[in-house]
C-alpha positions, 0 to 999 in steps of 0.5 A, spaced: 940 210 329 936 208 335 940 213 339 938 219 335 931 216 335 931 216 343 934 223 344 929 226 339 924 222 343 927 225 350 927 232 347 921 233 344 917 234 350 921 240 352 919 243 345 912 241 346 912 244 354 915 251 351 910 251 346 904 250 350 906 255 355 905 260 350 898 259 350 896 259 357 895 265 362 898 264 368 896 267 375 897 268 382 892 269 388 895 273 394 891 275 400 893 283 400 891 289 397 886 295 399 879 296 397 874 302 398 867 302 397 863 308 394 856 309 395 850 314 395 846 310 401 848 304 404 844 300 399 845 304 393 852 303 391 856 308 386 857 302 381 861 303 375 864 310 377 870 312 374 876 313 379 883 315 379 889 312 384 895 317 386 901 314 389 905 318 394 908 324 390 905 322 383 902 327 378 899 322 374 895 316 376 898 310 378 891 306 376 885 308 373 878 305 372 871 304 374 868 301 380 865 294 380 857 293 380 858 294 388 862 300 388 868 297 390 875 300 387 881 296 389 889 296 388 895 293 390 900 299 393 907 298 391 910 303 396 908 306 403 906 313 404 899 317 402 895 314 397 889 318 394 883 315 390 879 320 387 872 318 384 867 321 380 860 318 380 853 320 376 846 319 380 839 321 378 840 328 381 847 330 378 854 328 379 858 327 385 866 327 387 869 324 393 877 323 395 879 319 400 887 319 403 889 312 405 896 311 409 900 305 407 905 303 412 911 299 410 908 292 410 904 295 404 897 294 408 893 300 410 894 304 416 888 309 416 884 313 412 881 320 412 874 321 412 871 328 410 868 332 416 861 331 414 862 324 414 865 324 421 859 328 424 853 327 419 848 326 425 851 332 428 849 336 422 843 333 421 841 335 428 843 342 428 839 343 421 833 340 424 834 345 430 835 351 426 829 349 421 824 348 428 827 355 430 826 358 424 818 356 423 817 358 431 821 365 429 816 366 423 810 364 427 812 369 432 813 375 427 807 374 424 803 376 431 807 382 432 806 385 425 799 386 423 797 384 416 797 389 410 791 392 409 789 395 403 788 402 402 783 405 398 784 411 395 778 416 395 778 421 390 
């Protein structure tokens, strides 16, 4: 009788542990993954904007979601290759879209990412726009001198 009681007391914790595990959430924190921050201006994030992430050769999204309050979308790639993040953001003056290609190497870490031509050469485009604007104003000013103003013709009948 005492043997049975000792066996039950020794086996009881095993049942309690398995029952307790069903009521907990396990987690693991890893120092890996890729994140991208989307913004309109440096101090104006594209927060809570919808995004889709496509893996190499994927036709359906690997992951869908919304950026956080800082405009960040993050994911953990499961294979190397070219990954694409497509973001659609709404602002006060309409909708905007961005697409970023990220090259993931064999170690599943980011190797490089693409930037659109305008983002790479924004200062050049702004400077060229300013120069063309100044030239346009100068050309209009000179054209005004060459052509006399329209004089009203009075018709006497």
